[in-house]
C-alpha positions in Angstrom: 2.8 -9.2 -2.2 3.5 -13.1 -2.4 5.8 -13.2 -4.5 9.5 -3.8 -20.0 9.3 -1.7 -25.9 10.0 1.3 -23.6 12.8 1.9 -20.9 11.2 2.6 -17.4 10.9 6.0 -16.6 12.3 5.8 -13.3 15.4 3.7 -14.5 17.9 6.1 -14.0 16.5 7.3 -10.4 17.0 3.6 -9.6 20.4 3.4 -10.4 21.8 6.7 -8.9 23.8 6.0 -6.1 24.0 2.4 -6.3 26.7 0.8 -4.1 29.8 -0.8 -5.7 30.3 -4.3 -6.6 32.9 -4.4 -3.8 30.0 -3.4 -1.0 27.8 -6.0 -2.6 30.3 -8.7 -2.4 30.9 -7.9 1.4 27.1 -8.0 2.2 27.1 -11.5 0.3 30.2 -12.6 2.3 28.7 -11.8 5.5 25.3 -13.7 4.8 27.2 -16.6 3.6 29.2 -16.5 7.0 26.0 -16.5 9.1 24.1 -18.9 7.5 26.9 -21.6 6.8 26.8 -24.2 4.1 22.9 -24.3 3.8 22.7 -20.8 2.5 26.0 -21.3 0.1 23.9 -24.0 -1.5 20.9 -21.7 -1.9 23.1 -18.8 -3.4 24.0 -20.7 -6.2 20.5 -20.1 -7.6 20.8 -16.3 -6.8 24.3 -15.9 -8.0 23.1 -12.3 -9.4 21.9 -11.5 -5.8 22.7 -7.7 -5.0 21.6 -5.4 -1.8 19.1 -2.7 -2.0 18.3 -1.0 -5.5 19.5 2.5 -6.8 19.1 5.4 -4.6 18.7 3.4 -1.5 19.1 6.3 0.9 18.1 6.1 4.3 15.1 8.5 3.4 13.9 6.2 0.9 14.2 3.4 3.2 12.2 4.9 5.8 9.5 6.1 3.1 9.3 2.6 1.8 8.9 0.9 5.5 6.2 3.4 6.3 4.3 2.5 2.6 4.9 -1.3 3.4 3.5 -1.1 6.8 0.6 1.0 5.7 -0.2 -1.6 2.8 1.6 -4.7 3.1 2.2 -5.5 6.7 -1.4 -7.3 7.2 0.0 -10.3 5.1 3.6 -9.9 5.1 4.3 -8.9 8.8 5.5 -5.3 10.1 9.0 -6.3 9.6 8.4 -8.2 6.2 8.8 -11.4 8.1 5.9 -13.0 6.9 2.5 -14.3 8.5 0.2 -17.2 7.9 -1.4 -14.9 5.3 1.7 -14.1 3.4 5.1 -15.4 2.9 8.3 -13.4 4.0 9.9 -11.0 1.9 13.4 -11.0 3.5 16.1 -11.7 0.5 13.4 -11.5 -2.3 15.1 -8.7 -3.5 13.8 -5.2 -5.0 13.3 -6.8 -8.5 10.6 -9.2 -7.0 8.7 -6.1 -5.5 9.1 -3.7 -8.7 7.7 -6.6 -10.6 4.8 -7.6 -8.4 3.6 -4.2 -7.4 4.6 -2.7 -10.6 2.3 -4.8 -12.6 -0.5 -4.5 -10.0 -0.3 -8.0 -9.1 0.2 -6.7 -5.5 -1.7 -5.8 -3.4 -3.8 -8.7 -3.9 -7.4 -8.4 -3.9 -8.1 -11.7 -2.6 -6.9 -15.2 -2.0 -6.7 -17.4 -5.2 -4.7 -19.8 -7.2 -2.1 -17.0 -8.2 -2.2 -13.2 -8.2 -4.0 -11.5 -11.1 -2.4 -8.4 -13.1 -4.6 -5.3 -12.5 -4.3 -1.6 -12.6 -1.2 -0.4 -10.8 -1.8 0.9 -7.1 1.1 2.8 -6.5 3.3 5.5 -8.3 6.7 4.9 -9.7 8.2 6.5 -6.7 6.2 4.8 -4.2 7.1 1.4 -6.0 10.9 2.5 -6.0 10.5 3.1 -1.9 9.0 -0.1 -1.3 11.4 -1.7 -3.5 14.4 0.2 -1.8 12.8 -0.9 1.7 12.3 -4.7 1.2 15.8 -4.9 -0.8 17.3 -3.3 2.4 16.3 -6.3 4.7 18.6 -8.8 3.0 20.7 -9.3 0.0 18.2 -10.4 -3.0 17.8 -9.9 -7.0 18.1 -6.2 -8.0 16.3 -4.0 -10.5 18.2 -5.0 -14.0 20.5 -2.5 -15.5 18.9 -0.6 -18.4 21.7 -1.9 -21.0 20.1 -5.4 -20.6 16.4 -3.8 -21.4 17.1 -2.3 -24.8 15.9 -5.3 -26.8 18.7 -4.7 -29.1 20.1 -8.0 -28.8 20.2 -11.1 -30.6 16.7 -12.0 -31.5 17.5 -15.6 -33.2 19.3 -16.5 -30.2 16.6 -15.2 -27.7 14.0 -17.1 -29.8 15.9 -20.3 -29.3 16.2 -19.8 -25.5 12.5 -19.0 -25.4 11.5 -22.1 -27.2 13.9 -24.3 -25.0 13.0 -22.6 -21.2 9.7 -20.7 -21.5 7.6 -21.9 -24.3 6.0 -25.0 -22.9 4.0 -22.5 -20.4 3.9 -19.5 -22.2 3.2 -20.6 -25.9 5.9 -20.2 -28.4 4.5 -17.0 -29.3 4.2 -15.4 -25.8 0.6 -15.7 -25.8 0.0 -17.5 -22.5 -1.4 -20.7 -21.7 -3.2 -22.8 -18.8 -1.8 -24.6 -16.2 -3.1 -26.8 -13.7 -5.4 -26.1 -10.7 -6.9 -22.8 -11.9 -3.2 -21.5 -12.6 -1.9 -20.1 -15.9 1.2 -18.6 -17.5 0.2 -15.1 -18.6 0.7 -13.4 -22.0 4.0 -11.8 -22.8 2.6 -9.4 -25.1 2.9 -5.9 -24.1 4.9 -6.5 -20.9 7.8 -4.3 -20.5 11.3 -5.6 -21.0 12.0 -4.7 -17.0 9.4 -6.9 -15.8 10.3 -9.5 -18.5 13.8 -9.7 -16.9 12.8 -9.5 -13.4 10.1 -12.2 -13.9 12.9 -14.6 -15.0 15.5 -13.7 -11.7 12.8 -13.7 -9.4 10.3 -16.6 -10.3 6.8 -15.0 -9.4 3.8 -17.3 -9.1 4.1 -20.7 -10.7 7.4 -19.7 -12.5 10.8 -21.0 -11.9 13.8 -18.9 -11.3 16.3 -18.2 -14.1 19.3 -16.9 -12.4 22.5 -16.1 -14.3 23.9 -19.5 -14.1 20.7 -20.7 -16.0 20.5 -17.6 -18.5 23.1 -15.2 -18.8 22.1 -11.4 -18.6 23.1 -11.4 -22.1 20.8 -14.4 -22.7 18.0 -12.6 -21.0 18.4 -9.5 -23.5 18.3 -11.7 -26.5 15.0 -13.2 -25.2 13.5 -9.7 -24.6 14.9 -9.0 -27.8 13.0 -11.8 -29.6 9.6 -11.0 -27.6 9.6 -7.6 -28.7 10.9 -8.3 -32.2 7.7 -10.8 -32.3 5.5 -8.2 -31.2 6.8 -5.7 -34.0 6.5 -7.8 -37.0 2.8 -9.3 -36.0 1.5 -12.0 -38.1 3.0 -11.9 -41.4 1.1 -15.5 -42.2 -2.3 -13.8 -41.8 -4.7 -13.8 -39.0 -3.2 -14.5 -35.7 -6.3 -16.1 -33.8 -4.8 -15.4 -30.4 -1.7 -17.6 -31.2 -3.0 -20.2 -29.6 -1.7 -22.9 -32.0 -3.1 -25.7 -34.0 -6.3 -26.4 -32.3 -7.6 -22.8 -32.7 -6.7 -22.7 -36.1 -8.3 -26.2 -36.9 -11.6 -25.2 -35.0 -11.7 -21.7 -37.3 -11.1 -24.1 -40.6 -13.9 -26.4 -39.3 -16.8 -23.8 -38.5 -16.0 -21.3 -41.2 -14.3 -23.5 -44.0 -17.0 -26.2 -43.7 -19.8 -23.9 -42.5 -19.2 -21.9 -46.0 -19.2 -25.1 -48.0 -22.5 -26.3 -46.5 -23.9 -22.7 -47.1 -22.6 -22.8 -51.1 -24.2 -26.4 -51.3 -27.7 -25.0 -49.9 -27.4 -21.9 -52.1 -26.4 -23.9 -55.2 -29.1 -26.2 -54.6 -31.9 -23.8 -53.9 -30.8 -21.9 -57.3 -31.1 -25.3 -59.4 -34.5 -25.6 -58.0 
């Protein structure tokens, strides 16, 4: 475990019983007190850090811990402290678990440049329990509120934010793209709003973290709105060709366009003879 469209089915259950903002502030303050100035510098990059996700009851924590120790401890340690085969998960937050496990990237099938998306191995209830447990180890990014996942924001503003911050890796159409050393930015087509939001606040794989100081929650909502609007309208200009850009389009014209001209020339010559 190395590091949403439609609203998640268990969204409400996640939020039920969520600790108050005052309790969250108290937990963060205690963390800052014990870690000193170094943590204060890091905390600027996790301004939206929150404690465990919704329904963080003791029973859920215990159930999540059992699931974790049975399925994740081999790489991440019995107490999520990390091992030589996997990083520490202390402080990564519930959002990181919901993204990584909810997209099937975790557990990993094997070591590689980055975790591959695959069929999900756990039920949503189990994912919630794992997220509650990991979120209880230390403050970290929480599962986002449903109000930011409705894809009903400013699509134009979201498209501008996406072009500035995301298009260089994910392609301006969100089709994904290749990176170095066998790594890649995945396609965003069909990804749930919650997972898009969680990726921005946790920075999985090679992705940077976009906390609330970089892109506000409303800005993240606008980005999700733009991506979902783009999915809805499709390709009004014609065949999308994978939305891979001018290279794919030029190659298509070269092969099929020039091929059609050559075929027409041969046919005309054959007719004249």
